[in-house]
N, C-alpha and C positions, 0 to 999 in steps of 0.2 A: 302459316309456317312455310319457310322456303325449302326447296329440295336442293341437293347437291348438284343437280343437273343444270341449274340456272346459270346464266352467263356471268352473273356478278359474284361468283364464288371467289373467296380469297384463298390463294394457293400459298401454303407455307411449307418451307423445307427446313429440316433439322439434320445435323450430322452428329451421330453419337456412337459411342461404344456401349457395350452391355452394362457397364458400370453406371451410366447416366440415365438409365431407363426410368428410375423413380423421379429424378429431377425433371425429366421430360414430362412425365405424367402430371406433376404439379403444375408445370408451365401450361400444358394443354388444358387442364382444368381452369386455370386462371384466364386463358383465352376464351374458352367456351362460356364461362360464367360471366365474363364482362363484355361479351359480344353476342348476346342472345338473338339479335336481329340479323346476324350474318351466318352464312354457310361457309364451311372450310373444307379444303382437301389438304390433308397433312401428308407430307412426304418425309419418311424417316430413312435417311441414308446411313447404312452401317455395314461393317464387314463381319461382325460377330454377334449380332442380336439373336438371342436364343428364342426358341418357341415359347418358353415360359414368359419371357419379357414381352413378346408380341401379344400373348394372351392377356397380360396385365393391361397393356394399352388398349387392346380391343374391348376389354370389359369396361374400361373407363369411358370409351366412346359410345358404348352400346346404349347409353341413356340420352345421347344427343343425336337425334335422327337426321339432322341437317348437315352432319359432318362425317367425313370418311377419312381413312388412313391407308396409305400405300407404303409398303416396305420396299426399299430399293437396296439390293446387295451391291456393294462397291468393291471392286477388285483393287486391293491395296497395292498391287504390284506397280500400278501406274504412278504411285507416289513414292516409290523407293528412292532413297537418296535426297528427299526433300528435307531441308534443315528444320530442326526444332530448336530455336534459339532462346525461347523463354520456357521455363520449367513447366508451366501449366498448359503449354500448347501440345496437342497431340496430332497424330497424322490425320485425324478426322477434320482438323482445322482446314485442310486443303481440299476437302470434298466439295466445298462451295465453288472451287475453280471449275469443276466438271459439270455444274448444274445446267449450263446451256446444252450440253450433249446428253446428259442423263434425262433431263426433262424436255426433250426435243419438241414435244407437242405444245409446250407453253410459251406464251409471249413474255410473261413477267412472273416473278416469284418473290415472295418475301422470305429471306433467309433469317432465321433467328437461332442464336446459341441456345442450348438446352438448359441453361441455368438462370433463366429470366422469369420474372413474374409480371404478367400483363395486367395492368390495373384500369385500363380504359379501352375505348373504342379503337379498333385497328383500321376501320373503314377510311378515315381521313388520310392515314399513311398510305394505305393501299391505292387510294384514288389520286395520289400525287402524280402529276404529269411528269414523266421522265423520258418522253419520246426522244429527246435530243441528248440523253445522257446514258451512260452505261450502267451506272449505279447511283443510288442515293443513300447516304449514310450520315452519321453524326461525327463531327470533328472531335478528335480525341487529343485534346491539348496537353494532357498531363503525361503523355507517353515519354517525352524527353526527360522529365524529372523522375518518373518511376523506373525507367529503363535507359539510363544514360548511354548514348552511343548506338542505341538500337536502330534508329532511322538510318544512320550512316551504314550500319552493318547489313542492311537490306537494300542498299543502293540509293537511298534518298538523301537529299541535302538536309542539314539540321533544321532549316526553316521551311521544309516541305510540309504540305498538309497531310495529315495522317488521319484516316477515318476509323471509327470503331467497326471492326469486322463482325461484331456480334448481332448487329441489326442492319441488314442491307436489303433495300428494295432494288431488285436487279431487272434490268431491261434485257431479257435473254435474247430477243431478236437482234438488238443492236450489237450485243456481245458476239453473237454468231456472225453477223454481217461483217464486222471488222476483225474477226478471228482473234478476239482478245483471250480466249481460252489458251490457244497455242502460245500467245505472247506471254501469258502468265506462267505456263509450264516452262517455256524456254528461259525465262528470267528468274526462276526459283531455285534451280539446282545449283 
């Protein structure tokens, strides 16, 4: 059995509000149950997570000795004025922008939305070589049909590639090196 101190730990970040704690619990169980050979460090970014919610997640993880959870309080003030152009998008959507600063000790992190079910092994995704990239994600082709004009409203051309922000393998070192966090902040408001 692996310990969470080993170098091959998979680091996963989530950004939630207290409403999503049960969703996150289901997702974490799906990760742990379908990745029994891996160790995880989960980072839960939130501004309003209650102690009751933390206790629920801690209890869930208590039976998985190879994984740990860290709670990160995020100051929402840095995201004031950020646009919410789609009705299901919340301010927590923007927390991933700050991951290179918040998780300054990490080289790489897998960011996952808190409403996913993981049915397979995350190791191949985690081991993807992204040393020459800022982020790896899945192309989201349907965005133009589902939300007409959305790409243009955020400064993209209609034929620009748009990736699904709910599953992102992030090269935090490269993002820091090229100061992409500042660029994202400067171009969002």
